[in-house]
C-alpha positions in Angstrom: 31.5 136.1 -25.0 32.0 139.6 -24.2 35.4 140.9 -24.4 36.0 142.7 -20.3 37.7 146.3 -21.2 39.8 147.2 -19.0 37.9 149.7 -16.1 34.8 147.0 -17.1 33.0 147.2 -13.8 32.4 143.1 -13.4 36.2 142.9 -14.3 37.0 145.6 -11.3 34.1 143.9 -8.5 35.3 140.7 -9.6 39.4 141.7 -9.1 38.3 143.8 -5.5 36.5 140.6 -4.4 39.5 138.2 -5.1 42.4 140.5 -4.0 39.7 141.1 -0.4 40.1 137.0 -0.3 43.7 137.1 -0.9 44.5 139.6 2.0 42.0 137.4 4.3 43.6 134.1 3.4 47.3 136.2 4.0 45.9 136.9 7.1 45.4 133.6 8.4 49.0 132.6 7.3 50.7 135.5 8.9 48.9 134.4 12.5 48.4 130.6 12.6 51.5 130.0 11.1 54.3 132.4 11.2 53.7 134.1 14.0 52.3 130.9 15.8 55.3 130.6 18.3 55.1 134.2 19.4 51.6 134.4 20.0 51.4 131.4 22.5 54.3 132.2 24.3 53.1 135.9 24.7 49.7 133.6 25.8 51.5 131.6 28.0 53.0 135.1 29.6 49.5 136.6 30.6 48.2 133.5 31.6 51.4 133.3 34.5 50.0 137.1 35.5 46.7 136.7 35.3 47.6 133.3 38.2 49.6 135.2 40.1 47.3 138.3 40.2 44.5 136.1 41.2 46.4 134.9 44.2 47.7 138.3 45.4 44.1 139.6 44.9 42.7 136.4 47.4 43.9 135.5 50.5 43.4 131.9 48.9 44.5 128.6 51.5 47.5 126.6 50.5 44.8 123.7 48.9 42.9 126.1 46.7 46.5 127.3 45.4 47.2 123.6 44.9 43.7 123.5 42.6 44.6 126.3 40.5 48.1 124.7 39.6 46.1 121.7 39.0 43.9 123.4 36.6 46.4 125.6 35.0 48.7 123.1 34.6 51.4 125.3 36.8 54.0 125.2 39.5 53.2 127.5 41.8 56.1 128.5 44.4 55.8 131.1 47.4 58.8 132.1 49.1 59.9 134.7 51.7 63.7 136.4 51.3 65.2 133.6 53.7 63.4 130.6 53.1 60.4 128.6 51.1 57.2 128.9 52.1 55.7 126.3 50.0 56.1 124.5 46.1 52.8 123.2 44.8 53.1 121.6 41.1 56.1 120.0 39.3 58.2 123.1 38.5 60.7 120.9 35.7 63.7 123.1 36.4 65.5 124.3 39.4 64.1 127.5 40.0 66.5 128.1 43.3 68.9 130.6 41.0 65.7 132.1 39.4 64.1 132.8 42.8 67.4 134.0 44.3 68.6 136.3 41.4 65.0 138.0 41.6 65.2 138.8 45.4 68.8 139.8 44.9 68.1 142.6 42.5 64.4 143.9 44.1 63.1 143.0 40.8 59.0 144.1 41.4 57.7 141.8 38.5 59.9 139.6 36.0 58.9 137.0 33.2 62.5 134.2 32.4 62.6 131.7 30.1 64.9 129.3 29.7 65.4 126.0 27.8 65.0 122.6 29.3 67.6 120.0 27.7 65.7 117.0 29.7 62.1 117.7 28.4 63.3 119.3 25.3 61.0 121.9 25.3 60.3 125.6 26.7 60.1 126.4 30.7 58.4 130.2 31.5 59.2 131.3 35.6 56.8 134.4 36.1 58.0 136.1 39.3 56.1 139.1 41.0 56.8 140.7 44.6 53.8 140.4 47.0 55.3 143.0 49.9 56.6 142.1 53.2 59.6 139.8 51.7 57.2 137.6 50.0 57.7 136.1 46.4 55.1 134.1 43.8 56.9 132.2 41.1 54.3 130.6 38.7 56.5 128.3 36.5 54.6 126.6 33.1 55.5 124.5 30.3 55.8 125.8 26.3 55.6 122.7 24.9 56.5 122.9 21.2 54.6 124.0 18.2 56.3 122.0 15.4 53.7 119.4 14.9 50.6 121.9 15.5 52.0 124.1 13.2 52.3 121.5 10.3 49.4 120.6 10.8 47.8 124.0 10.5 49.8 124.8 7.1 48.8 121.7 5.8 45.1 122.8 6.5 45.7 126.2 5.2 47.0 125.0 2.5 44.2 123.2 1.3 41.8 125.7 3.0 43.7 128.5 0.4 43.2 126.1 -2.4 38.9 125.8 -1.5 38.9 129.2 -0.5 40.4 130.7 -3.4 38.5 128.9 -5.8 35.3 129.4 -4.1 35.8 133.4 -4.4 37.1 133.0 -7.8 33.4 131.4 -8.7 31.5 133.9 -6.5 33.5 136.7 -7.2 32.5 136.5 -10.6 28.7 135.3 -10.4 28.5 138.5 -7.8 29.7 141.2 -10.1 27.9 139.9 -13.0 24.5 140.1 -10.3 25.9 143.6 -9.7 27.1 144.9 -12.8 24.4 143.4 -15.4 21.5 145.5 -13.9 23.8 148.7 -14.7 24.9 147.7 -18.4 21.1 147.4 -18.7 20.9 151.1 -17.7 23.2 152.3 -19.9 22.2 151.0 -23.0 18.8 152.6 -22.3 20.6 156.1 -21.3 22.3 155.7 -25.2 18.7 155.4 -26.5 17.4 158.2 -24.9 20.6 160.3 -25.7 19.4 159.4 -29.7 15.6 161.1 -28.9 14.0 158.0 -27.9 11.9 158.9 -25.0 9.4 155.6 -25.6 12.0 153.0 -23.3 11.5 152.5 -20.1 14.4 152.3 -16.8 13.7 148.4 -15.1 15.7 146.2 -13.0 14.5 142.7 -11.8 17.1 142.8 -8.9 16.1 143.6 -5.5 18.3 146.2 -4.3 16.9 149.3 -2.9 20.1 151.5 -4.3 19.2 150.1 -7.4 15.8 150.7 -7.7 15.9 154.6 -6.4 18.1 154.5 -9.4 15.8 153.4 -11.7 13.1 155.4 -10.6 14.9 158.8 -10.5 16.2 157.7 -14.1 12.6 157.3 -15.1 11.5 160.7 -13.9 14.6 162.3 -15.4 13.5 160.7 -18.8 9.8 162.0 -18.4 11.4 165.3 -17.6 13.6 165.2 -20.6 11.0 164.3 -22.6 8.8 167.0 -21.2 11.5 169.2 -21.8 12.2 167.9 -25.6 8.5 168.4 -26.8 9.0 171.8 -25.1 11.9 172.8 -27.3 10.4 171.4 -30.4 7.2 173.4 -29.5 8.6 176.7 -28.5 11.0 176.8 -31.8 7.5 175.8 -34.2 6.0 178.7 -31.6 8.3 181.3 -32.0 9.3 180.8 -35.3 5.9 181.0 -36.3 5.3 183.9 -34.1 8.5 186.1 -35.9 8.0 184.9 -39.2 4.1 186.4 -39.5 5.0 190.0 -38.7 8.0 189.7 -40.2 6.5 188.9 -43.4 4.1 191.7 -42.6 6.5 194.1 -42.4 8.6 193.0 -45.4 5.3 193.2 -47.5 3.9 196.3 -46.2 7.6 198.1 -46.3 7.6 196.7 -50.3 4.0 198.3 -51.0 4.6 201.4 -49.3 8.0 201.8 -51.3 6.7 200.7 -54.5 2.7 201.8 -54.5 1.9 203.7 -51.7 4.7 206.1 -51.3 2.7 208.6 -52.8 -1.1 207.9 -51.3 -0.1 209.8 -48.3 -3.6 207.7 -46.4 -2.6 204.4 -47.6 0.9 205.1 -46.5 0.1 206.2 -43.6 -2.1 202.8 -42.7 0.8 200.6 -44.5 3.4 202.4 -41.7 1.0 201.9 -38.7 1.1 198.5 -39.6 4.4 197.9 -40.1 4.9 199.4 -36.4 2.1 197.3 -34.6 4.0 194.6 -36.2 7.6 195.9 -34.8 5.8 196.2 -31.5 4.3 192.7 -31.6 8.1 191.6 -32.4 9.2 193.8 -28.8 6.5 191.9 -26.8 7.5 188.9 -27.9 11.3 188.8 -28.1 10.9 190.9 -24.2 8.8 187.7 -23.2 11.2 185.7 -24.0 14.4 187.3 -22.4 12.1 188.1 -19.0 11.4 183.9 -19.4 14.7 182.8 -19.7 16.2 185.5 -17.1 13.4 183.8 -14.4 14.1 180.9 -15.1 17.9 181.2 -15.2 17.2 183.1 -11.7 20.0 185.7 -12.8 18.9 189.0 -11.3 18.1 189.2 -7.6 15.0 190.7 -6.2 15.3 194.1 -5.1 12.3 194.1 -2.1 11.0 196.9 -0.9 7.7 198.0 0.4 4.6 198.5 -1.7 1.4 199.9 -1.5 -0.4 197.6 -4.0 -3.6 199.4 -4.4 -1.4 202.6 -5.5 -0.4 200.1 -7.9 -3.1 198.1 -9.5 -5.0 201.7 -9.7 -1.6 203.2 -12.1 -1.7 199.7 -14.0 -5.9 200.1 -14.6 -5.4 203.9 -16.0 -3.1 202.5 -18.6 -6.0 200.2 -19.8 -8.6 203.3 -20.2 -8.0 203.2 -23.7 -9.9 200.0 -24.0 -13.2 201.0 -22.3 -13.8 202.8 -25.9 -14.2 199.0 -27.0 -16.5 198.0 -24.5 -14.0 196.9 -21.8 -14.8 196.9 -18.2 -12.7 196.7 -15.2 -13.6 196.8 -11.7 -11.3 197.3 -8.3 -12.2 196.4 -5.1 -9.5 196.3 -1.6 -9.5 197.3 1.6 -8.5 200.9 3.0 -5.3 200.4 2.9 -2.7 197.3 1.6 1.3 197.6 1.7 3.3 194.6 0.9 7.0 193.5 0.3 8.2 192.9 -2.8 10.0 193.5 -5.9 8.1 196.3 -7.6 9.1 196.1 -11.0 8.8 192.2 -11.2 5.1 192.3 -9.2 3.6 195.1 -12.0 4.7 192.1 -14.2 2.4 189.7 -12.7 -0.5 191.6 -12.7 0.2 193.2 -16.0 0.1 189.6 -17.2 -3.1 188.4 -15.2 -5.3 191.0 -16.7 -3.8 191.1 -20.1 -5.1 187.2 -20.0 -8.0 188.2 -18.2 -8.7 191.0 -21.2 -8.2 188.6 -24.2 -10.0 185.2 -21.9 -13.2 187.6 -20.9 -16.9 186.8 -21.7 -18.9 189.1 -24.2 -19.6 191.3 -21.2 -16.0 192.3 -21.4 -15.6 192.4 -17.9 -12.3 192.1 -15.8 -12.8 192.0 -12.0 -9.5 192.6 -9.7 -10.2 192.1 -6.2 -7.7 192.3 -2.8 -9.2 189.4 0.0 -7.2 190.7 3.6 -7.4 187.0 5.5 -5.5 187.0 8.6 -2.2 186.6 7.6 -1.8 187.4 4.3 -3.1 188.9 1.5 -5.3 187.3 -1.2 -4.9 188.8 -4.9 -7.6 187.8 -7.5 -7.8 188.2 -11.1 -11.3 187.3 -12.5 -12.9 187.0 -16.3 -16.0 185.9 -17.6 -15.2 183.2 -20.4 -15.6 180.0 -21.2 -13.4 178.6 -18.0 -10.8 176.0 -17.8 -11.5 172.4 -17.7 -10.2 170.0 -15.1 -7.4 168.7 -17.2 -6.1 171.8 -18.9 -5.6 173.6 -15.3 -2.0 171.9 -14.2 -0.6 172.4 -17.6 -1.8 176.5 -18.4 1.4 177.5 -16.5 3.4 176.0 -19.3 4.9 177.8 -22.8 2.6 177.9 -25.3 0.6 175.5 -23.8 -2.1 176.5 -26.0 -0.2 176.1 -29.0 -0.6 172.2 -28.3 -3.9 172.4 -29.9 -4.2 175.4 -31.8 -1.5 178.1 -32.0 -3.4 181.8 -32.5 -1.5 185.0 -32.5 -3.1 187.8 -30.3 -3.0 190.9 -29.8 -2.3 191.0 -25.7 -0.1 187.8 -25.6 2.6 185.6 -26.3 1.5 182.3 -24.9 4.7 183.2 -22.6 2.6 185.7 -19.8 1.8 182.5 -17.6 4.9 181.0 -17.6 6.8 184.5 -16.5 3.8 184.7 -13.8 5.2 181.8 -12.2 8.6 182.3 -12.1 8.2 185.3 -10.4 5.7 184.2 -7.8 7.8 181.1 -7.0 11.1 183.5 -6.7 9.4 185.2 -4.4 7.7 182.1 -2.9 3.9 183.1 -3.2 1.4 180.8 -3.2 -0.5 180.9 -6.6 -3.4 178.7 -8.5 -6.4 178.9 -10.6 -9.7 178.0 -10.3 -12.4 177.6 -13.1 -15.9 176.3 -14.5 -16.5 175.6 -17.7 -18.8 178.6 -18.7 -18.1 180.4 -15.5 -14.9 182.3 -16.5 -11.6 181.5 -13.9 -9.9 182.9 -11.1 -6.1 183.6 -11.1 -4.7 184.3 -7.8 -1.9 184.9 -5.6 -1.2 185.7 -2.0 1.7 187.3 0.0 2.0 187.0 3.6 1.4 190.2 5.8 4.2 191.7 7.8 4.4 190.4 11.3 3.3 193.9 12.5 0.0 194.5 10.6 -0.8 190.9 11.5 -0.2 191.9 15.2 -2.5 194.8 14.7 -5.4 192.4 12.8 -5.6 190.0 15.9 -6.2 192.9 18.4 
């Protein structure tokens, strides 16, 4: 049998259940035995007051009062300041002294309790002034409860033993029933902590909270598995991207030092290669840093008004050098497009999407940029004429280094992080984004910026 630890869930549930049972039993003992006489006496006083209030509110006949006295087993006496009007029932004691004292002291309402030596019990007399020198007295017997208390004591003794044993057994099985699924979940969590993401959280208990917990843990496990896979891929891919240019830099630097240091042409060519590889390293490191900052939300957005047409034209000017290699860029747009965004980050989005289109466009080397003016927003589309993306791949292209999962390639324009950076920036702006693609017909990456209220009003007019 497994040894229970001090803070074990099973032990704690069992302990609290037992304590709750003890508290309930203690409550019964106090009220059914210890406070029985006091409660009984209080109850008889309340009954007497109720009788008096009933008679006071309604104009009963003597026969009706007799019926009340019989039903309540009470003596009812109605008297004036100088004479008794009538007395109904057996008052058990001589109440003349009580009534005289009550009237003499000008009491409005008072309760008297006497010991009856003849009947060996207590007698309760409740007096109340009804007005116009009329007084009502209700006398009832407070029967001894010794025998009743003894019966209740014996009964509660057996009830206590039975309830305690049942609660002991029930608490044990209930605590096991609740704690076993949690213990099972804890064991599975330890396997996940060791890197085994093939396990699955399951429960056979039909408890809504437990089922929700299992569902949440399974979702968490899937995300952890993706993160772990991404970490391994990221380490492999970044190390690959870093290792290759570093190797080339070292090799060409050694060649310049040992072989080409006297040959100007070859020396310049080797140094240019070193510079290109350093630039590649710079791009990679900057992309990694930018992605880390975007994902961690460490930079706040600096929102300002931007002339989007001017921005894209300025960006396209920097690609003029590629026109010598046969690339062409077409840009269609409305007359004026003013939007609100972080200028630096929006430039980065457009740069990355254009770079992506350049890398994947078809043999015609054409890239299209369009700004579509819709009723309440602007839609920016960047198209290539390449091979396109399959439906299975589309949900994953925004992931870091997704391409590397199939075939890692180094290229002049990208690091495999561009689309992940785009996604982070657009989500930080709460811009809608996406991609549409057909195999063999290219891809269209787009994002949408909501117009300012003033622009929307003008458009409607």
